[in-house]
C-alpha positions as CSV (number, residue, x, y, z in Angstrom):
1,X,-16.1,-192.3,188.1
2,X,-16.7,-188.7,189.4
3,X,-20.2,-188.8,189.6
4,X,-19.5,-192.0,192.0
5,X,-17.4,-190.3,194.3
6,X,-19.5,-187.1,194.8
7,X,-22.2,-189.5,195.7
8,X,-20.2,-191.3,197.9
9,X,-19.1,-187.7,199.8
10,X,-22.7,-186.6,200.1
11,X,-23.8,-190.2,201.8
12,X,-20.8,-190.0,204.1
13,X,-21.9,-185.9,205.2
14,X,-25.1,-187.2,206.2
15,X,-25.0,-187.8,210.1
16,X,-27.9,-190.1,210.1
17,X,-25.8,-193.2,208.6
18,X,-24.5,-195.7,210.9
19,X,-21.1,-196.1,211.8
20,X,-20.4,-199.3,210.0
21,X,-22.0,-197.7,206.7
22,X,-20.0,-194.4,207.1
23,X,-16.7,-197.0,207.4
24,X,-17.9,-198.8,204.3
25,X,-17.8,-195.5,202.6
26,X,-14.5,-194.4,204.0
27,X,-12.9,-197.6,202.6
28,X,-14.9,-197.5,199.2
29,X,-13.5,-193.9,199.0
30,X,-9.8,-194.5,199.6
31,X,-9.5,-197.7,197.5
32,X,-11.1,-195.5,194.6
33,X,-8.4,-192.9,195.4
34,X,-5.5,-195.7,194.9
35,X,-7.4,-197.0,191.3
36,X,-7.3,-193.4,190.1
37,X,-3.7,-193.2,190.9
38,X,-3.0,-196.5,189.7
39,X,-4.9,-195.6,186.1
40,X,-2.9,-191.8,185.9
41,X,0.8,-193.1,186.8
42,X,2.8,-196.0,185.8
43,X,5.7,-195.5,188.1
44,X,6.9,-197.9,190.4
45,X,6.9,-195.9,193.3
46,X,3.1,-195.2,193.1
47,X,2.4,-198.9,192.6
48,X,4.4,-199.7,195.8
49,X,2.6,-197.0,197.9
50,X,-0.7,-198.3,196.5
51,X,0.0,-201.8,198.0
52,X,1.0,-200.6,200.8
53,X,-2.4,-198.4,201.1
54,X,-3.9,-201.6,200.7
55,X,-2.5,-203.6,203.2
56,X,-3.4,-200.6,206.0
57,X,-7.2,-201.0,204.9
58,X,-7.0,-205.2,204.9
59,X,-8.7,-205.2,208.3
60,X,-12.0,-203.4,206.7
61,X,-11.9,-205.4,203.4
62,X,-14.6,-207.7,205.1
63,X,-17.6,-207.2,203.2
64,X,-17.7,-208.7,199.5
65,X,-20.2,-206.1,198.1
66,X,-16.9,-203.6,198.6
67,X,-15.0,-205.4,196.3
68,X,-17.5,-206.2,194.2
69,X,-18.1,-202.1,194.1
70,X,-14.3,-201.6,193.7
71,X,-14.2,-204.0,190.7
72,X,-16.8,-202.2,188.8
73,X,-15.5,-198.8,189.6
74,X,-12.4,-199.8,188.5
75,X,-13.4,-202.3,184.9
76,X,-16.5,-202.2,183.2
77,X,-19.0,-204.6,184.5
78,X,-18.8,-206.9,181.5
79,X,-15.6,-207.0,180.8
80,X,-14.0,-210.4,181.1
81,X,-11.6,-209.3,183.9
82,X,-14.5,-208.2,185.9
83,X,-16.2,-211.1,185.0
84,X,-13.5,-213.7,185.9
85,X,-13.0,-211.7,189.7
86,X,-16.5,-211.6,190.4
87,X,-16.6,-215.2,189.6
88,X,-14.7,-216.0,192.3
89,X,-16.1,-213.7,195.0
90,X,-19.6,-215.3,194.5
91,X,-19.8,-218.0,191.5
92,X,-23.8,-218.4,192.2
93,X,-24.3,-214.7,192.0
94,X,-22.5,-214.5,188.6
95,X,-24.5,-217.9,187.2
96,X,-27.7,-215.9,188.3
97,X,-27.0,-212.8,186.6
98,X,-26.1,-214.7,183.3
99,X,-29.5,-216.5,183.5
100,X,-31.2,-213.1,184.0
101,X,-29.7,-211.3,180.7
102,X,-30.6,-214.4,178.4
103,X,-32.9,-212.2,176.6
104,X,-31.3,-210.1,174.0
105,X,-28.2,-212.7,174.1
106,X,-27.0,-211.1,170.5
107,X,-27.0,-207.3,171.5
108,X,-25.0,-208.5,174.9
109,X,-22.6,-210.7,173.5
110,X,-21.8,-207.9,170.8
111,X,-21.1,-205.4,173.9
112,X,-19.0,-207.9,175.6
113,X,-16.5,-208.8,172.4
114,X,-16.4,-204.9,172.2
115,X,-15.3,-204.3,175.7
116,X,-13.3,-207.6,175.6
117,X,-11.2,-205.6,172.9
118,X,-10.7,-203.1,175.6
119,X,-6.9,-203.3,176.6
120,X,-6.4,-202.5,180.8
121,X,-3.3,-201.3,182.2
122,X,-1.2,-204.0,183.6
123,X,-1.0,-202.4,187.0
124,X,-4.9,-201.8,186.8
125,X,-5.6,-205.4,186.0
126,X,-3.0,-206.8,188.3
127,X,-4.4,-204.8,191.5
128,X,-7.5,-206.5,190.7
129,X,-6.3,-209.8,191.1
130,X,-4.1,-208.7,194.1
131,X,-7.4,-207.1,196.0
132,X,-9.6,-210.3,195.0
133,X,-6.6,-212.7,196.7
134,X,-6.2,-210.6,199.9
135,X,-10.0,-210.9,200.3
136,X,-10.2,-214.6,199.7
137,X,-7.3,-215.2,202.0
138,X,-8.4,-213.5,204.9
139,X,-12.4,-214.9,204.0
140,X,-10.7,-218.5,204.6
141,X,-11.5,-219.4,200.8
142,X,-8.3,-220.9,200.1
143,X,-9.4,-223.1,196.6
144,X,-11.3,-219.9,195.3
145,X,-7.6,-217.9,196.2
146,X,-5.5,-220.9,194.6
147,X,-8.0,-220.9,191.4
148,X,-7.4,-216.7,191.1
149,X,-3.6,-216.5,191.8
150,X,-3.2,-219.4,189.4
151,X,-5.3,-217.2,186.5
152,X,-3.1,-214.2,187.4
153,X,0.1,-216.0,187.1
154,X,-1.2,-217.7,183.7
155,X,-2.1,-213.9,182.2
156,X,1.0,-212.6,184.0
157,X,3.3,-215.4,182.1
158,X,1.5,-214.3,179.0
159,X,2.3,-210.9,178.9
160,X,5.7,-211.6,179.5
161,X,6.3,-214.1,176.8
162,X,4.5,-211.7,174.5
163,X,7.5,-209.0,175.4
164,X,5.5,-206.7,177.3
165,X,7.4,-204.5,179.9
166,X,6.4,-205.6,182.9
167,X,8.9,-203.4,185.3
168,X,6.1,-201.4,187.0
169,X,4.3,-204.8,187.5
170,X,7.1,-206.3,189.5
171,X,5.5,-204.9,192.8
172,X,2.2,-206.3,192.5
173,X,3.6,-209.6,190.5
174,X,6.1,-210.7,193.5
175,X,2.7,-210.7,195.3
176,X,0.8,-213.1,193.4
177,X,3.8,-215.1,193.4
178,X,3.8,-215.7,197.2
179,X,0.0,-216.1,197.6
180,X,0.4,-218.7,194.5
181,X,2.7,-220.8,196.8
182,X,1.0,-219.7,199.7
183,X,-2.7,-221.0,199.1
184,X,-0.7,-224.3,197.6
185,X,0.8,-224.8,200.7
186,X,-1.9,-224.1,202.9
187,X,-4.1,-226.4,201.0
188,X,-1.4,-229.3,201.0
189,X,-1.4,-229.6,197.7
190,X,1.6,-231.5,196.4
191,X,4.1,-228.6,196.4
192,X,6.6,-230.3,194.1
193,X,3.7,-230.2,191.0
194,X,4.2,-226.1,190.9
195,X,8.1,-226.1,191.2
196,X,8.0,-226.3,187.4
197,X,5.8,-223.1,187.3
198,X,8.1,-221.0,189.9
199,X,11.0,-222.4,187.8
200,X,9.1,-220.7,184.4
201,X,8.4,-217.5,186.2
202,X,11.8,-217.0,187.2
203,X,13.1,-217.3,183.7
204,X,10.2,-214.3,182.5
205,X,11.4,-212.3,185.5
206,X,15.3,-212.4,184.2
207,X,13.7,-211.5,180.9
208,X,11.9,-208.6,181.8
209,X,14.8,-207.8,184.7
210,X,12.6,-207.8,187.5
211,X,14.9,-208.0,190.4
212,X,11.8,-208.0,193.1
213,X,10.3,-211.1,191.2
214,X,13.6,-212.7,190.9
215,X,14.3,-212.6,194.8
216,X,10.5,-213.5,195.6
217,X,10.9,-216.9,193.3
218,X,14.2,-217.7,194.5
219,X,12.9,-217.5,198.1
220,X,9.9,-219.8,197.6
221,X,11.9,-222.1,195.3
222,X,14.0,-222.7,198.8
223,X,11.3,-223.3,200.7
224,X,9.5,-225.9,197.9
225,X,12.6,-227.5,198.5
226,X,13.1,-227.4,202.1
227,X,9.2,-228.7,202.3
228,X,10.4,-232.0,201.3
229,X,14.1,-231.9,202.9
230,X,16.1,-231.5,199.6
231,X,18.8,-229.5,201.0
232,X,21.4,-230.6,198.6
233,X,19.1,-228.9,195.8
234,X,18.2,-226.3,197.5
235,X,21.9,-225.6,198.1
236,X,22.8,-225.8,194.7
237,X,20.3,-223.4,193.4
238,X,21.2,-221.1,196.1
239,X,24.7,-220.9,195.1
240,X,24.2,-221.0,191.4
241,X,21.2,-218.2,191.1
242,X,22.5,-214.9,189.9
243,X,22.5,-212.0,192.1
244,X,22.0,-214.1,194.8
245,X,21.8,-211.7,197.6
246,X,18.4,-209.7,197.8
247,X,17.9,-206.3,198.1
248,X,14.4,-206.1,199.5
249,X,14.8,-206.2,203.5
250,X,11.9,-208.9,204.1
251,X,13.1,-210.9,201.2
252,X,16.8,-210.7,202.3
253,X,15.6,-211.7,205.8
254,X,14.0,-215.0,204.0
255,X,17.2,-215.8,202.3
256,X,19.6,-215.4,204.9
257,X,16.5,-217.7,207.4
258,X,16.8,-220.3,204.6
259,X,20.3,-220.3,204.1
260,X,20.9,-220.7,208.0
261,X,18.9,-223.7,207.4
262,X,20.3,-224.8,205.0
263,X,23.8,-224.3,206.5
264,X,22.7,-226.0,210.0
265,X,21.8,-229.2,208.3
266,X,25.2,-229.3,206.2
267,X,27.0,-228.9,209.4
268,X,28.1,-225.7,208.7
269,X,27.3,-224.1,212.2
270,X,29.7,-220.9,211.9
271,X,28.0,-219.9,208.5
272,X,24.6,-220.9,209.9
273,X,24.9,-218.6,213.1
274,X,26.2,-215.9,211.1
275,X,23.2,-215.9,208.6
276,X,20.8,-216.7,211.2
277,X,21.9,-213.7,213.8
278,X,21.9,-211.4,210.9
279,X,18.4,-212.3,210.0
280,X,17.1,-211.8,213.2
281,X,18.4,-208.3,213.5
282,X,17.2,-207.2,210.4
283,X,13.5,-208.6,210.1
284,X,10.7,-206.0,210.9
285,X,9.2,-205.4,214.3
286,X,5.5,-206.2,213.1
287,X,7.4,-210.0,211.9
288,X,7.1,-211.5,215.3
289,X,6.4,-215.1,214.2
290,X,9.6,-214.9,212.1
291,X,11.9,-213.6,214.6
292,X,10.8,-216.4,216.9
293,X,11.7,-219.2,214.2
294,X,14.9,-217.1,213.9
295,X,15.7,-217.1,217.3
296,X,14.7,-221.0,217.8
297,X,17.3,-222.1,215.2
298,X,19.8,-219.5,216.3
299,X,19.8,-221.0,219.7
300,X,20.0,-224.7,218.2
301,X,23.2,-223.7,216.3
302,X,24.8,-221.8,219.2
303,X,24.2,-224.6,221.5
304,X,25.9,-226.9,218.5
305,X,28.9,-224.5,218.8
306,X,29.4,-225.5,222.6
307,X,27.9,-221.8,223.2
308,X,25.1,-220.8,226.0
309,X,22.7,-218.3,224.4
310,X,22.0,-214.9,226.8
311,X,18.9,-215.3,228.7
312,X,17.9,-212.0,227.2
313,X,16.9,-214.0,224.1
314,X,14.1,-216.0,226.3
315,X,12.6,-213.5,228.1
316,X,11.7,-211.1,225.2
317,X,8.1,-209.9,225.2
318,X,5.5,-212.1,223.4
319,X,8.2,-214.6,222.9
320,X,8.7,-216.3,226.2
321,X,5.8,-219.0,225.7
322,X,7.2,-219.9,222.3
323,X,10.8,-220.3,223.4
324,X,10.2,-221.9,226.3
325,X,10.7,-225.7,225.7
326,X,14.2,-224.1,223.7
327,X,14.7,-222.6,227.2
328,X,14.7,-225.7,229.1
329,X,16.6,-227.1,226.8
330,X,19.4,-224.5,227.0
331,X,19.3,-225.2,230.7
332,X,19.6,-228.8,230.1
333,X,22.9,-228.4,227.7
334,X,24.2,-226.0,230.5
335,X,24.2,-227.8,232.8
336,X,25.1,-231.0,231.4
337,X,22.7,-233.5,232.6
338,X,21.8,-235.8,229.7
339,X,18.5,-237.2,232.0
340,X,17.2,-233.6,232.0
341,X,17.7,-233.0,228.4
342,X,15.7,-236.3,227.4
343,X,13.2,-235.7,229.8
344,X,12.6,-232.3,228.0
345,X,13.2,-233.6,224.4
346,X,9.9,-236.2,225.1
347,X,8.2,-233.9,226.8
348,X,8.4,-231.3,223.9
349,X,8.7,-233.9,221.3
350,X,5.5,-232.5,219.5
351,X,6.3,-229.0,219.2
352,X,10.2,-230.1,218.1
353,X,8.5,-232.1,215.3
354,X,6.3,-229.1,214.1
355,X,9.2,-226.7,214.3
356,X,11.1,-229.6,212.2
357,X,13.9,-229.2,214.8
358,X,13.9,-232.6,216.1
359,X,16.5,-234.0,213.8
360,X,19.1,-231.2,215.0
361,X,18.1,-231.5,218.4
362,X,19.0,-235.1,218.6
363,X,23.0,-233.9,217.6
364,X,22.7,-232.0,221.2
365,X,23.0,-235.4,223.2
366,X,26.7,-235.5,222.2
367,X,27.3,-231.6,223.2
368,X,25.6,-232.4,226.3
369,X,28.0,-235.3,227.1
370,X,30.6,-233.3,226.4
371,X,29.6,-230.5,228.6
372,X,29.1,-233.0,231.6
373,X,32.6,-234.7,230.8
374,X,34.1,-230.6,231.1
375,X,32.4,-230.4,234.4
376,X,33.9,-233.7,235.8
377,X,37.6,-232.7,234.3
378,X,37.3,-229.4,236.8
379,X,36.0,-231.1,239.7
380,X,38.3,-234.3,239.7
381,X,41.7,-235.4,239.6
382,X,41.2,-239.0,239.2
383,X,37.6,-240.6,238.6
384,X,36.7,-244.0,237.6
385,X,34.5,-244.6,234.5
386,X,31.9,-246.4,235.8
387,X,31.3,-243.1,237.9
388,X,31.8,-241.0,234.9
389,X,28.7,-243.3,233.6
390,X,26.6,-242.7,236.9
391,X,27.6,-239.0,236.4
392,X,26.3,-238.4,233.0
393,X,23.6,-240.7,233.8
394,X,24.3,-243.3,230.8
395,X,22.1,-246.3,232.2
396,X,22.9,-249.1,229.6
397,X,24.2,-252.4,229.8
398,X,27.8,-251.9,228.3
399,X,27.8,-248.2,229.6
400,X,31.4,-248.6,230.6
401,X,32.5,-249.2,227.2
402,X,30.4,-246.6,226.0
403,X,31.8,-244.1,228.1
404,X,35.5,-245.3,227.4
405,X,34.8,-244.7,224.0
406,X,33.3,-241.1,224.8
407,X,35.8,-240.0,226.9
408,X,38.6,-241.3,224.3
409,X,36.6,-238.9,221.6
410,X,36.6,-236.0,224.0
411,X,40.5,-236.6,224.4
412,X,41.3,-236.4,221.1
413,X,39.2,-233.5,220.0
414,X,40.5,-231.8,222.9
415,X,37.7,-230.8,224.9
416,X,39.4,-232.6,228.2
417,X,43.1,-233.0,229.1
418,X,43.3,-236.4,230.7
419,X,44.5,-240.0,230.1
420,X,42.8,-243.2,230.2
421,X,44.2,-245.9,232.7
422,X,42.7,-248.9,230.5
423,X,44.0,-251.5,233.3
424,X,42.3,-250.0,236.4
425,X,39.2,-248.5,234.6
426,X,40.3,-244.6,235.5
427,X,40.2,-241.4,234.0
428,X,42.9,-239.4,234.8
429,X,42.7,-235.7,234.5
430,X,46.0,-233.5,233.7
431,X,46.2,-230.2,235.5
432,X,44.5,-227.4,233.8
433,X,46.7,-224.8,231.8
434,X,46.4,-221.1,232.4
435,X,44.8,-220.4,229.1
436,X,46.3,-216.4,229.3
437,X,49.5,-218.8,228.7
438,X,48.6,-220.2,225.0
439,X,47.8,-218.5,221.9
440,X,43.8,-218.5,221.9
441,X,43.5,-215.1,223.4
442,X,45.4,-213.8,220.6
443,X,43.3,-215.6,217.9
444,X,40.1,-214.4,219.8
445,X,41.4,-211.1,219.6
446,X,42.3,-211.3,216.2
447,X,39.1,-212.6,215.1
448,X,37.8,-209.4,216.7
449,X,40.0,-207.1,214.8
450,X,39.0,-208.6,211.8
451,X,35.5,-208.3,212.2
452,X,35.6,-204.7,212.7
453,X,38.2,-204.2,209.8
454,X,35.7,-205.8,207.8
455,X,32.9,-203.8,209.3
456,X,34.5,-200.9,208.4
457,X,35.5,-201.6,204.5
458,X,31.9,-202.5,204.3
459,X,30.9,-198.8,205.2
460,X,33.4,-197.0,203.5
461,X,32.2,-198.8,200.5
462,X,28.3,-197.8,201.0
463,X,29.3,-194.4,201.3
464,X,28.0,-192.1,198.7
465,X,30.3,-189.6,198.1
466,X,29.4,-186.1,195.8
467,X,30.5,-185.9,192.6
468,X,33.8,-185.0,191.3
469,X,33.1,-181.5,189.8
470,X,31.4,-180.6,193.5
471,X,34.4,-181.9,195.5
472,X,36.6,-179.9,192.8
473,X,34.4,-176.7,193.4
474,X,34.6,-176.9,197.2
475,X,38.1,-177.3,197.0
476,X,39.0,-174.2,195.3
477,X,36.7,-172.2,196.9
478,X,38.3,-173.4,200.1
479,X,42.1,-172.3,198.5
480,X,40.7,-169.3,197.3
481,X,39.2,-168.5,201.0
482,X,42.7,-169.4,203.0
483,X,44.8,-167.0,200.0
484,X,42.5,-164.3,200.9
485,X,42.7,-164.9,204.8
486,X,46.6,-165.1,204.2
487,X,46.8,-161.9,202.1
488,X,44.7,-160.1,204.5
489,X,46.5,-161.1,208.0
């Protein structure tokens, strides 16, 4: 290995080499350093650092040749691992090399069997799978990536069932879990078929105490259920899963987002709003697409709760175009114009369907009507039900009867303070009471104080206090210092 690195350094020092060759050798040298670090240590932190450094070099991994050379550097050429991964890179080249080596078949078979007996460190083996996977996905070879991820997970399941300690492999294993589900989803394969495999991997992750793998697999299973709109099964899994609150920031964001979607469908809007806003707050800056999805669902949930989102949410840099349909939807709900709401829902129906929010937007029709009734109650003391239907833009053959039932429900829910004169077809609005004469401000202040106290308690529990011995030692020194000052004075 040292000879190849020395040759690389000598090549790089030559100023006559083109720029793309210098980038090639620089990337190759960095990857070999990563592999050396993985071989020399089986620490979890070092493995995580190797994954981060590889992601930084991901844009430079555009050549199949560099991946093949790195594989040859990491594992012997005639090993089963090298042959299997090289087949995913270039099946034709592998077949050709096998045809050229037909001479001396007995000697080669003996050497291959000897190399097959060599066991590689699990970290190195799964790092090679990870490196090949990200290259195949970036090159658009989704079918080969699916086969590669399936092969890697089969190897991982074999190790886990044999009782091998996989604590340090968890950082690489959860990447394989994600790409395994991702490739099946991209290829539009029946995701229900891989659900049993995800449950099996989750069982193995529990047995080997792989917490990161458990978090990743729980999120993948939730995504699998949500893909088929199995919200009840997803909620049962979320409520019954052990240690369901993830520790990883990325997995926690996904967990809160899926929880928010599930609770929205279950009409638990307050819990959904809290989960979605928390996910939007802790999401990394680089995950802009995920942040846009969180904001889309958070806007809908707040509208369903009767709130109007702030305008600053829709004018953030890089998010104006994606949130434009939801901005116009918010404007229609704020005004209470049912006709404008219907036009917006019809104009952006394709976007709402691709976002899978069309069934939630259908619920907003009731909110639009309630806002319109609230505006009418502020402006009029008495108005006919036919005029209410015209102002709400409800054009139907039985619009008066429909409006009467809607107004009766609004009165029962306390949205407006009025009575219906059925004989004359009037809606008689009562005088609006001063809100500060009611208990509503007290309830609002009580909820805010409870939130602040809860936040304070969580902050106190999260404090890392020094050990008792250190506290006692400091206390004795402080008492001694005070006694000396007292005696001196």
